mmCIF file of the C-alpha atoms, coordinates in Angstrom:
data_MODEL
# 
_entry.id   MODEL 
# 
loop_
_atom_site.group_PDB 
_atom_site.id 
_atom_site.type_symbol 
_atom_site.label_atom_id 
_atom_site.label_alt_id 
_atom_site.label_comp_id 
_atom_site.label_asym_id 
_atom_site.label_entity_id 
_atom_site.label_seq_id 
_atom_site.pdbx_PDB_ins_code 
_atom_site.Cartn_x 
_atom_site.Cartn_y 
_atom_site.Cartn_z 
_atom_site.occupancy 
_atom_site.B_iso_or_equiv 
_atom_site.pdbx_formal_charge 
_atom_site.auth_seq_id 
_atom_site.auth_comp_id 
_atom_site.auth_asym_id 
_atom_site.auth_atom_id 
_atom_site.pdbx_PDB_model_num 
ATOM 1   C CA . UNK A 1 1   ? 0.000  0.000   0.000   1.00 0.00 ? 1   UNK A CA 1 
ATOM 2   C CA . UNK A 1 2   ? 2.809  2.436   0.875   1.00 0.00 ? 2   UNK A CA 1 
ATOM 3   C CA . UNK A 1 3   ? 4.554  1.835   -2.464  1.00 0.00 ? 3   UNK A CA 1 
ATOM 4   C CA . UNK A 1 4   ? 1.321  2.471   -4.391  1.00 0.00 ? 4   UNK A CA 1 
ATOM 5   C CA . UNK A 1 5   ? 0.591  5.575   -2.326  1.00 0.00 ? 5   UNK A CA 1 
ATOM 6   C CA . UNK A 1 6   ? 4.043  6.901   -3.255  1.00 0.00 ? 6   UNK A CA 1 
ATOM 7   C CA . UNK A 1 7   ? 3.368  6.388   -6.970  1.00 0.00 ? 7   UNK A CA 1 
ATOM 8   C CA . UNK A 1 8   ? 5.442  3.262   -7.534  1.00 0.00 ? 8   UNK A CA 1 
ATOM 9   C CA . UNK A 1 9   ? 4.512  1.300   -10.625 1.00 0.00 ? 9   UNK A CA 1 
ATOM 10  C CA . UNK A 1 10  ? 7.075  -1.483  -10.224 1.00 0.00 ? 10  UNK A CA 1 
ATOM 11  C CA . UNK A 1 11  ? 7.651  -3.419  -7.005  1.00 0.00 ? 11  UNK A CA 1 
ATOM 12  C CA . UNK A 1 12  ? 10.677 -5.735  -7.007  1.00 0.00 ? 12  UNK A CA 1 
ATOM 13  C CA . UNK A 1 13  ? 11.165 -8.430  -4.374  1.00 0.00 ? 13  UNK A CA 1 
ATOM 14  C CA . UNK A 1 14  ? 14.231 -10.614 -3.949  1.00 0.00 ? 14  UNK A CA 1 
ATOM 15  C CA . UNK A 1 15  ? 13.019 -12.576 -0.954  1.00 0.00 ? 15  UNK A CA 1 
ATOM 16  C CA . UNK A 1 16  ? 10.911 -15.609 -0.230  1.00 0.00 ? 16  UNK A CA 1 
ATOM 17  C CA . UNK A 1 17  ? 10.820 -19.038 1.339   1.00 0.00 ? 17  UNK A CA 1 
ATOM 18  C CA . UNK A 1 18  ? 11.560 -22.421 -0.237  1.00 0.00 ? 18  UNK A CA 1 
ATOM 19  C CA . UNK A 1 19  ? 8.169  -24.157 -0.349  1.00 0.00 ? 19  UNK A CA 1 
ATOM 20  C CA . UNK A 1 20  ? 8.618  -26.512 -3.353  1.00 0.00 ? 20  UNK A CA 1 
ATOM 21  C CA . UNK A 1 21  ? 5.864  -24.942 -5.440  1.00 0.00 ? 21  UNK A CA 1 
ATOM 22  C CA . UNK A 1 22  ? 3.180  -24.562 -2.763  1.00 0.00 ? 22  UNK A CA 1 
ATOM 23  C CA . UNK A 1 23  ? 0.672  -21.730 -2.874  1.00 0.00 ? 23  UNK A CA 1 
ATOM 24  C CA . UNK A 1 24  ? 0.532  -20.456 0.701   1.00 0.00 ? 24  UNK A CA 1 
ATOM 25  C CA . UNK A 1 25  ? -0.527 -17.446 2.777   1.00 0.00 ? 25  UNK A CA 1 
ATOM 26  C CA . UNK A 1 26  ? 2.388  -15.322 1.488   1.00 0.00 ? 26  UNK A CA 1 
ATOM 27  C CA . UNK A 1 27  ? 1.356  -16.126 -2.078  1.00 0.00 ? 27  UNK A CA 1 
ATOM 28  C CA . UNK A 1 28  ? -2.217 -15.140 -1.285  1.00 0.00 ? 28  UNK A CA 1 
ATOM 29  C CA . UNK A 1 29  ? -1.071 -11.833 0.238   1.00 0.00 ? 29  UNK A CA 1 
ATOM 30  C CA . UNK A 1 30  ? 0.977  -11.014 -2.880  1.00 0.00 ? 30  UNK A CA 1 
ATOM 31  C CA . UNK A 1 31  ? -2.026 -11.829 -5.094  1.00 0.00 ? 31  UNK A CA 1 
ATOM 32  C CA . UNK A 1 32  ? -4.213 -9.620  -2.911  1.00 0.00 ? 32  UNK A CA 1 
ATOM 33  C CA . UNK A 1 33  ? -1.754 -6.740  -3.370  1.00 0.00 ? 33  UNK A CA 1 
ATOM 34  C CA . UNK A 1 34  ? -1.593 -7.300  -7.115  1.00 0.00 ? 34  UNK A CA 1 
ATOM 35  C CA . UNK A 1 35  ? -5.391 -7.179  -7.383  1.00 0.00 ? 35  UNK A CA 1 
ATOM 36  C CA . UNK A 1 36  ? -5.703 -4.074  -5.210  1.00 0.00 ? 36  UNK A CA 1 
ATOM 37  C CA . UNK A 1 37  ? -2.965 -2.196  -7.093  1.00 0.00 ? 37  UNK A CA 1 
ATOM 38  C CA . UNK A 1 38  ? -3.781 -3.074  -10.686 1.00 0.00 ? 38  UNK A CA 1 
ATOM 39  C CA . UNK A 1 39  ? -1.395 -0.505  -12.147 1.00 0.00 ? 39  UNK A CA 1 
ATOM 40  C CA . UNK A 1 40  ? 1.571  -1.944  -10.287 1.00 0.00 ? 40  UNK A CA 1 
ATOM 41  C CA . UNK A 1 41  ? 3.835  -4.679  -11.631 1.00 0.00 ? 41  UNK A CA 1 
ATOM 42  C CA . UNK A 1 42  ? 4.928  -6.898  -8.724  1.00 0.00 ? 42  UNK A CA 1 
ATOM 43  C CA . UNK A 1 43  ? 7.996  -9.058  -9.344  1.00 0.00 ? 43  UNK A CA 1 
ATOM 44  C CA . UNK A 1 44  ? 9.332  -11.887 -7.178  1.00 0.00 ? 44  UNK A CA 1 
ATOM 45  C CA . UNK A 1 45  ? 12.547 -13.875 -7.448  1.00 0.00 ? 45  UNK A CA 1 
ATOM 46  C CA . UNK A 1 46  ? 11.769 -17.550 -8.137  1.00 0.00 ? 46  UNK A CA 1 
ATOM 47  C CA . UNK A 1 47  ? 14.363 -18.769 -5.625  1.00 0.00 ? 47  UNK A CA 1 
ATOM 48  C CA . UNK A 1 48  ? 17.683 -20.593 -5.819  1.00 0.00 ? 48  UNK A CA 1 
ATOM 49  C CA . UNK A 1 49  ? 16.553 -24.120 -4.961  1.00 0.00 ? 49  UNK A CA 1 
ATOM 50  C CA . UNK A 1 50  ? 17.435 -25.875 -8.230  1.00 0.00 ? 50  UNK A CA 1 
ATOM 51  C CA . UNK A 1 51  ? 18.841 -29.312 -7.356  1.00 0.00 ? 51  UNK A CA 1 
ATOM 52  C CA . UNK A 1 52  ? 19.548 -32.625 -9.045  1.00 0.00 ? 52  UNK A CA 1 
ATOM 53  C CA . UNK A 1 53  ? 18.476 -34.819 -6.139  1.00 0.00 ? 53  UNK A CA 1 
ATOM 54  C CA . UNK A 1 54  ? 18.630 -38.123 -8.052  1.00 0.00 ? 54  UNK A CA 1 
ATOM 55  C CA . UNK A 1 55  ? 21.918 -37.287 -9.848  1.00 0.00 ? 55  UNK A CA 1 
ATOM 56  C CA . UNK A 1 56  ? 20.469 -37.883 -13.313 1.00 0.00 ? 56  UNK A CA 1 
ATOM 57  C CA . UNK A 1 57  ? 22.083 -34.758 -14.786 1.00 0.00 ? 57  UNK A CA 1 
ATOM 58  C CA . UNK A 1 58  ? 18.792 -32.816 -14.892 1.00 0.00 ? 58  UNK A CA 1 
ATOM 59  C CA . UNK A 1 59  ? 17.527 -30.187 -12.473 1.00 0.00 ? 59  UNK A CA 1 
ATOM 60  C CA . UNK A 1 60  ? 14.401 -31.333 -10.625 1.00 0.00 ? 60  UNK A CA 1 
ATOM 61  C CA . UNK A 1 61  ? 11.036 -29.666 -11.209 1.00 0.00 ? 61  UNK A CA 1 
ATOM 62  C CA . UNK A 1 62  ? 8.806  -28.079 -8.559  1.00 0.00 ? 62  UNK A CA 1 
ATOM 63  C CA . UNK A 1 63  ? 11.157 -25.839 -6.601  1.00 0.00 ? 63  UNK A CA 1 
ATOM 64  C CA . UNK A 1 64  ? 9.557  -22.363 -6.868  1.00 0.00 ? 64  UNK A CA 1 
ATOM 65  C CA . UNK A 1 65  ? 9.544  -20.438 -3.601  1.00 0.00 ? 65  UNK A CA 1 
ATOM 66  C CA . UNK A 1 66  ? 6.771  -18.391 -2.065  1.00 0.00 ? 66  UNK A CA 1 
ATOM 67  C CA . UNK A 1 67  ? 5.432  -15.771 -2.713  1.00 0.00 ? 67  UNK A CA 1 
ATOM 68  C CA . UNK A 1 68  ? 6.829  -16.409 -6.220  1.00 0.00 ? 68  UNK A CA 1 
ATOM 69  C CA . UNK A 1 69  ? 4.119  -19.081 -6.496  1.00 0.00 ? 69  UNK A CA 1 
ATOM 70  C CA . UNK A 1 70  ? 1.522  -16.280 -6.613  1.00 0.00 ? 70  UNK A CA 1 
ATOM 71  C CA . UNK A 1 71  ? -0.842 -16.147 -9.561  1.00 0.00 ? 71  UNK A CA 1 
ATOM 72  C CA . UNK A 1 72  ? -0.747 -12.405 -10.224 1.00 0.00 ? 72  UNK A CA 1 
ATOM 73  C CA . UNK A 1 73  ? 2.938  -11.547 -9.870  1.00 0.00 ? 73  UNK A CA 1 
ATOM 74  C CA . UNK A 1 74  ? 5.751  -11.811 -12.381 1.00 0.00 ? 74  UNK A CA 1 
ATOM 75  C CA . UNK A 1 75  ? 8.044  -14.598 -11.178 1.00 0.00 ? 75  UNK A CA 1 
ATOM 76  C CA . UNK A 1 76  ? 11.642 -14.261 -12.361 1.00 0.00 ? 76  UNK A CA 1 
ATOM 77  C CA . UNK A 1 77  ? 14.026 -17.155 -12.853 1.00 0.00 ? 77  UNK A CA 1 
ATOM 78  C CA . UNK A 1 78  ? 17.743 -16.868 -13.566 1.00 0.00 ? 78  UNK A CA 1 
ATOM 79  C CA . UNK A 1 79  ? 19.343 -17.654 -16.887 1.00 0.00 ? 79  UNK A CA 1 
ATOM 80  C CA . UNK A 1 80  ? 23.038 -17.849 -17.535 1.00 0.00 ? 80  UNK A CA 1 
ATOM 81  C CA . UNK A 1 81  ? 24.920 -14.695 -18.406 1.00 0.00 ? 81  UNK A CA 1 
ATOM 82  C CA . UNK A 1 82  ? 27.134 -14.344 -21.490 1.00 0.00 ? 82  UNK A CA 1 
ATOM 83  C CA . UNK A 1 83  ? 30.618 -14.128 -20.036 1.00 0.00 ? 83  UNK A CA 1 
ATOM 84  C CA . UNK A 1 84  ? 32.046 -17.203 -21.755 1.00 0.00 ? 84  UNK A CA 1 
ATOM 85  C CA . UNK A 1 85  ? 35.178 -15.398 -22.903 1.00 0.00 ? 85  UNK A CA 1 
ATOM 86  C CA . UNK A 1 86  ? 35.883 -14.147 -19.349 1.00 0.00 ? 86  UNK A CA 1 
ATOM 87  C CA . UNK A 1 87  ? 34.538 -16.860 -17.023 1.00 0.00 ? 87  UNK A CA 1 
ATOM 88  C CA . UNK A 1 88  ? 35.244 -20.570 -17.474 1.00 0.00 ? 88  UNK A CA 1 
ATOM 89  C CA . UNK A 1 89  ? 33.741 -21.818 -14.195 1.00 0.00 ? 89  UNK A CA 1 
ATOM 90  C CA . UNK A 1 90  ? 31.571 -24.956 -14.319 1.00 0.00 ? 90  UNK A CA 1 
ATOM 91  C CA . UNK A 1 91  ? 28.433 -25.809 -12.318 1.00 0.00 ? 91  UNK A CA 1 
ATOM 92  C CA . UNK A 1 92  ? 29.799 -28.974 -10.697 1.00 0.00 ? 92  UNK A CA 1 
ATOM 93  C CA . UNK A 1 93  ? 32.881 -27.589 -8.927  1.00 0.00 ? 93  UNK A CA 1 
ATOM 94  C CA . UNK A 1 94  ? 31.083 -24.383 -7.877  1.00 0.00 ? 94  UNK A CA 1 
ATOM 95  C CA . UNK A 1 95  ? 27.736 -25.754 -6.732  1.00 0.00 ? 95  UNK A CA 1 
ATOM 96  C CA . UNK A 1 96  ? 28.259 -29.500 -6.331  1.00 0.00 ? 96  UNK A CA 1 
ATOM 97  C CA . UNK A 1 97  ? 26.129 -30.813 -9.206  1.00 0.00 ? 97  UNK A CA 1 
ATOM 98  C CA . UNK A 1 98  ? 27.596 -34.326 -9.500  1.00 0.00 ? 98  UNK A CA 1 
ATOM 99  C CA . UNK A 1 99  ? 26.514 -35.526 -12.943 1.00 0.00 ? 99  UNK A CA 1 
ATOM 100 C CA . UNK A 1 100 ? 26.977 -34.395 -16.523 1.00 0.00 ? 100 UNK A CA 1 
ATOM 101 C CA . UNK A 1 101 ? 25.721 -32.612 -18.457 1.00 0.00 ? 101 UNK A CA 1 
ATOM 102 C CA . UNK A 1 102 ? 25.259 -30.136 -15.576 1.00 0.00 ? 102 UNK A CA 1 
ATOM 103 C CA . UNK A 1 103 ? 28.538 -30.910 -13.809 1.00 0.00 ? 103 UNK A CA 1 
ATOM 104 C CA . UNK A 1 104 ? 30.803 -29.779 -16.671 1.00 0.00 ? 104 UNK A CA 1 
ATOM 105 C CA . UNK A 1 105 ? 28.479 -27.125 -18.099 1.00 0.00 ? 105 UNK A CA 1 
ATOM 106 C CA . UNK A 1 106 ? 29.838 -23.576 -17.968 1.00 0.00 ? 106 UNK A CA 1 
ATOM 107 C CA . UNK A 1 107 ? 28.063 -21.211 -15.565 1.00 0.00 ? 107 UNK A CA 1 
ATOM 108 C CA . UNK A 1 108 ? 28.028 -18.119 -17.795 1.00 0.00 ? 108 UNK A CA 1 
ATOM 109 C CA . UNK A 1 109 ? 28.169 -18.951 -21.493 1.00 0.00 ? 109 UNK A CA 1 
ATOM 110 C CA . UNK A 1 110 ? 24.578 -19.532 -22.668 1.00 0.00 ? 110 UNK A CA 1 
ATOM 111 C CA . UNK A 1 111 ? 21.951 -16.812 -22.298 1.00 0.00 ? 111 UNK A CA 1 
ATOM 112 C CA . UNK A 1 112 ? 19.273 -19.269 -23.440 1.00 0.00 ? 112 UNK A CA 1 
ATOM 113 C CA . UNK A 1 113 ? 20.148 -21.735 -20.675 1.00 0.00 ? 113 UNK A CA 1 
ATOM 114 C CA . UNK A 1 114 ? 18.601 -21.657 -17.200 1.00 0.00 ? 114 UNK A CA 1 
ATOM 115 C CA . UNK A 1 115 ? 21.014 -21.248 -14.335 1.00 0.00 ? 115 UNK A CA 1 
ATOM 116 C CA . UNK A 1 116 ? 21.229 -24.640 -12.638 1.00 0.00 ? 116 UNK A CA 1 
ATOM 117 C CA . UNK A 1 117 ? 20.425 -23.162 -9.205  1.00 0.00 ? 117 UNK A CA 1 
ATOM 118 C CA . UNK A 1 118 ? 17.320 -21.325 -10.450 1.00 0.00 ? 118 UNK A CA 1 
ATOM 119 C CA . UNK A 1 119 ? 14.067 -22.609 -9.004  1.00 0.00 ? 119 UNK A CA 1 
ATOM 120 C CA . UNK A 1 120 ? 11.612 -23.885 -11.564 1.00 0.00 ? 120 UNK A CA 1 
ATOM 121 C CA . UNK A 1 121 ? 8.071  -25.104 -11.820 1.00 0.00 ? 121 UNK A CA 1 
ATOM 122 C CA . UNK A 1 122 ? 5.547  -26.126 -12.447 1.00 0.00 ? 122 UNK A CA 1 
ATOM 123 C CA . UNK A 1 123 ? 3.960  -25.050 -9.182  1.00 0.00 ? 123 UNK A CA 1 
ATOM 124 C CA . UNK A 1 124 ? 1.859  -27.572 -7.286  1.00 0.00 ? 124 UNK A CA 1 
ATOM 125 C CA . UNK A 1 125 ? -1.419 -26.526 -8.933  1.00 0.00 ? 125 UNK A CA 1 
ATOM 126 C CA . UNK A 1 126 ? 0.080  -27.015 -12.414 1.00 0.00 ? 126 UNK A CA 1 
ATOM 127 C CA . UNK A 1 127 ? 0.787  -23.409 -13.422 1.00 0.00 ? 127 UNK A CA 1 
ATOM 128 C CA . UNK A 1 128 ? 4.028  -22.793 -15.277 1.00 0.00 ? 128 UNK A CA 1 
ATOM 129 C CA . UNK A 1 129 ? 6.555  -20.690 -13.385 1.00 0.00 ? 129 UNK A CA 1 
ATOM 130 C CA . UNK A 1 130 ? 8.842  -18.794 -13.621 1.00 0.00 ? 130 UNK A CA 1 
ATOM 131 C CA . UNK A 1 131 ? 7.086  -16.373 -15.959 1.00 0.00 ? 131 UNK A CA 1 
ATOM 132 C CA . UNK A 1 132 ? 10.303 -14.896 -17.314 1.00 0.00 ? 132 UNK A CA 1 
ATOM 133 C CA . UNK A 1 133 ? 14.036 -15.423 -16.923 1.00 0.00 ? 133 UNK A CA 1 
ATOM 134 C CA . UNK A 1 134 ? 16.875 -12.930 -16.959 1.00 0.00 ? 134 UNK A CA 1 
ATOM 135 C CA . UNK A 1 135 ? 20.637 -13.237 -16.539 1.00 0.00 ? 135 UNK A CA 1 
ATOM 136 C CA . UNK A 1 136 ? 21.507 -14.289 -13.013 1.00 0.00 ? 136 UNK A CA 1 
ATOM 137 C CA . UNK A 1 137 ? 25.089 -15.593 -13.158 1.00 0.00 ? 137 UNK A CA 1 
ATOM 138 C CA . UNK A 1 138 ? 28.184 -13.431 -12.757 1.00 0.00 ? 138 UNK A CA 1 
ATOM 139 C CA . UNK A 1 139 ? 26.232 -10.166 -12.735 1.00 0.00 ? 139 UNK A CA 1 
ATOM 140 C CA . UNK A 1 140 ? 28.547 -7.221  -12.186 1.00 0.00 ? 140 UNK A CA 1 
ATOM 141 C CA . UNK A 1 141 ? 27.037 -5.303  -9.295  1.00 0.00 ? 141 UNK A CA 1 
ATOM 142 C CA . UNK A 1 142 ? 27.846 -2.438  -6.984  1.00 0.00 ? 142 UNK A CA 1 
ATOM 143 C CA . UNK A 1 143 ? 29.551 -3.667  -3.834  1.00 0.00 ? 143 UNK A CA 1 
ATOM 144 C CA . UNK A 1 144 ? 28.475 -2.575  -0.387  1.00 0.00 ? 144 UNK A CA 1 
ATOM 145 C CA . UNK A 1 145 ? 31.104 -0.570  1.432   1.00 0.00 ? 145 UNK A CA 1 
ATOM 146 C CA . UNK A 1 146 ? 30.091 -2.280  4.669   1.00 0.00 ? 146 UNK A CA 1 
ATOM 147 C CA . UNK A 1 147 ? 31.620 -5.636  3.686   1.00 0.00 ? 147 UNK A CA 1 
ATOM 148 C CA . UNK A 1 148 ? 34.962 -7.020  2.623   1.00 0.00 ? 148 UNK A CA 1 
ATOM 149 C CA . UNK A 1 149 ? 33.351 -10.037 0.959   1.00 0.00 ? 149 UNK A CA 1 
ATOM 150 C CA . UNK A 1 150 ? 33.852 -10.303 -2.785  1.00 0.00 ? 150 UNK A CA 1 
ATOM 151 C CA . UNK A 1 151 ? 30.673 -12.193 -3.719  1.00 0.00 ? 151 UNK A CA 1 
ATOM 152 C CA . UNK A 1 152 ? 31.153 -14.688 -6.529  1.00 0.00 ? 152 UNK A CA 1 
ATOM 153 C CA . UNK A 1 153 ? 34.282 -13.044 -7.898  1.00 0.00 ? 153 UNK A CA 1 
ATOM 154 C CA . UNK A 1 154 ? 36.225 -9.887  -7.175  1.00 0.00 ? 154 UNK A CA 1 
ATOM 155 C CA . UNK A 1 155 ? 36.402 -7.170  -9.822  1.00 0.00 ? 155 UNK A CA 1 
ATOM 156 C CA . UNK A 1 156 ? 39.469 -5.036  -10.546 1.00 0.00 ? 156 UNK A CA 1 
ATOM 157 C CA . UNK A 1 157 ? 37.447 -2.012  -9.403  1.00 0.00 ? 157 UNK A CA 1 
ATOM 158 C CA . UNK A 1 158 ? 36.817 -2.708  -5.699  1.00 0.00 ? 158 UNK A CA 1 
ATOM 159 C CA . UNK A 1 159 ? 33.513 -0.783  -5.821  1.00 0.00 ? 159 UNK A CA 1 
ATOM 160 C CA . UNK A 1 160 ? 32.074 -3.687  -7.850  1.00 0.00 ? 160 UNK A CA 1 
ATOM 161 C CA . UNK A 1 161 ? 31.794 -7.442  -7.516  1.00 0.00 ? 161 UNK A CA 1 
ATOM 162 C CA . UNK A 1 162 ? 30.256 -10.333 -9.431  1.00 0.00 ? 162 UNK A CA 1 
ATOM 163 C CA . UNK A 1 163 ? 27.173 -11.892 -7.864  1.00 0.00 ? 163 UNK A CA 1 
ATOM 164 C CA . UNK A 1 164 ? 24.458 -14.303 -8.899  1.00 0.00 ? 164 UNK A CA 1 
ATOM 165 C CA . UNK A 1 165 ? 21.011 -15.662 -8.137  1.00 0.00 ? 165 UNK A CA 1 
ATOM 166 C CA . UNK A 1 166 ? 17.396 -14.987 -8.967  1.00 0.00 ? 166 UNK A CA 1 
ATOM 167 C CA . UNK A 1 167 ? 17.831 -11.999 -6.656  1.00 0.00 ? 167 UNK A CA 1 
ATOM 168 C CA . UNK A 1 168 ? 20.102 -10.506 -9.318  1.00 0.00 ? 168 UNK A CA 1 
ATOM 169 C CA . UNK A 1 169 ? 17.803 -11.447 -12.213 1.00 0.00 ? 169 UNK A CA 1 
ATOM 170 C CA . UNK A 1 170 ? 14.714 -9.882  -10.616 1.00 0.00 ? 170 UNK A CA 1 
ATOM 171 C CA . UNK A 1 171 ? 15.925 -6.270  -10.288 1.00 0.00 ? 171 UNK A CA 1 
ATOM 172 C CA . UNK A 1 172 ? 17.410 -6.539  -13.776 1.00 0.00 ? 172 UNK A CA 1 
ATOM 173 C CA . UNK A 1 173 ? 13.919 -7.469  -15.013 1.00 0.00 ? 173 UNK A CA 1 
ATOM 174 C CA . UNK A 1 174 ? 12.384 -4.611  -12.994 1.00 0.00 ? 174 UNK A CA 1 
ATOM 175 C CA . UNK A 1 175 ? 14.779 -2.185  -14.675 1.00 0.00 ? 175 UNK A CA 1 
ATOM 176 C CA . UNK A 1 176 ? 13.784 -3.466  -18.121 1.00 0.00 ? 176 UNK A CA 1 
ATOM 177 C CA . UNK A 1 177 ? 10.105 -3.136  -17.135 1.00 0.00 ? 177 UNK A CA 1 
ATOM 178 C CA . UNK A 1 178 ? 10.719 0.460   -16.029 1.00 0.00 ? 178 UNK A CA 1 
ATOM 179 C CA . UNK A 1 179 ? 12.128 1.263   -19.466 1.00 0.00 ? 179 UNK A CA 1 
ATOM 180 C CA . UNK A 1 180 ? 9.036  -0.255  -21.069 1.00 0.00 ? 180 UNK A CA 1 
ATOM 181 C CA . UNK A 1 181 ? 6.746  1.706   -18.765 1.00 0.00 ? 181 UNK A CA 1 
ATOM 182 C CA . UNK A 1 182 ? 8.601  4.913   -19.630 1.00 0.00 ? 182 UNK A CA 1 
ATOM 183 C CA . UNK A 1 183 ? 8.391  4.163   -23.356 1.00 0.00 ? 183 UNK A CA 1 
ATOM 184 C CA . UNK A 1 184 ? 4.666  3.425   -23.184 1.00 0.00 ? 184 UNK A CA 1 
ATOM 185 C CA . UNK A 1 185 ? 3.852  6.418   -20.990 1.00 0.00 ? 185 UNK A CA 1 
# 
């Protein structure tokens, strides 16, 4: 309500709980907000719960978090970035995916490929989620001055660092949506 009262048209959220595709009270609250603020685009990160629990070389379905399971929000998954000439890291050594083809797949060389960690649907009631995907691996981001941590990878400019996750893909999508809103206004 406060965001709508302040004139916000885009509401980006990089938080949630791993609920394996369940529609729960948080999902309902997000849907309620979306219905009551029809001019507002509400985005939620899908979550980073992509696993290969049976080691068959494929990421398991049904891992979307809540409130990303909501019906009336835009749920954002993470795709790979295109940094193949700079980054040669593979999913297996970085994230522990034990079996090929995921194990030896590069983390940031295929913009049409989902990031292995990205949560995916369908959700428990059969709806397809995420709704959209955006780059979420090795995203160059501003670094907080209150930490010495380097994120995924340090950058030569210490004001920046490389990070990843659906929490990086979601604000990127919100920024693209803002450009569309501005163009259509």
